[in-house]
C-alpha positions in Angstrom: 3.3 0.2 -14.7 -0.4 -0.8 -15.5 -1.8 -2.9 -12.5 -4.9 -4.9 -12.5 -6.0 -7.1 -9.7 -9.4 -9.2 -9.2 -10.4 -8.7 -5.8 -10.2 -11.3 -3.6 -13.1 -9.6 -1.6 -15.7 -9.3 -4.6 -13.7 -11.3 -7.2 -14.3 -8.3 -9.6 -11.4 -7.4 -11.9 -10.1 -3.2 -11.3 -6.9 -1.7 -12.8 -4.8 1.3 -10.9 -1.6 3.2 -13.1 0.8 2.6 -10.1 4.8 4.4 -9.5 6.1 0.8 -9.5 8.6 -0.7 -11.4 8.8 -4.6 -12.9 11.8 -5.5 -10.7 9.8 -4.2 -7.3 6.8 -6.3 -8.3 9.0 -9.7 -8.8 10.7 -9.2 -5.1 7.8 -8.9 -3.7 6.0 -12.0 -5.6 8.9 -13.5 -5.4 8.8 -13.4 -1.2 12.6 -11.5 -1.6 11.5 -8.5 0.7 7.7 -7.5 2.4 5.7 -5.1 0.6 6.7 -2.4 2.8 10.0 -2.7 2.1 9.0 -3.3 -1.6 7.3 -0.3 -2.1 7.8 1.9 0.8 6.5 6.0 -1.7 3.2 3.8 -1.8 0.0 4.7 0.3 -1.2 1.4 2.1 -4.3 2.0 -0.2 -2.0 0.9 -3.0 -1.0 -1.7 -1.2 -3.7 -2.9 -1.0 -4.8 -3.4 -4.3 -1.5 -5.1 -4.4 -2.2 -7.7 -2.4 -5.1 -8.0 -2.9 -7.0 -6.3 -5.2 -9.2 -4.5 -3.1 -10.3 -1.2 -4.0 -11.1 1.5 -0.8 -14.8 0.9 -1.8 -14.4 -2.4 -1.1 -12.5 -1.7 1.9 -15.2 0.6 3.1 -18.3 -1.7 2.7 -16.7 -4.7 4.2 -15.9 -2.4 7.2 -19.9 -1.0 7.0 -20.8 -4.6 7.1 -19.3 -4.8 10.6 -21.0 -1.8 12.2 
């Protein structure tokens, strides 16, 4: 499934192809299960993308600001 999200950090929109279904998205959005339960096979990076729209590059940038 193609997932397009706008980052909570930068406001930029990104798209990823993820091995997930419409049913999984519904379970997550409805709050029926938490993100780790709904998407146990996704990487932490992919789960964060679904949750906040943040990319790995944005996480690295944000972490660099704390130094």
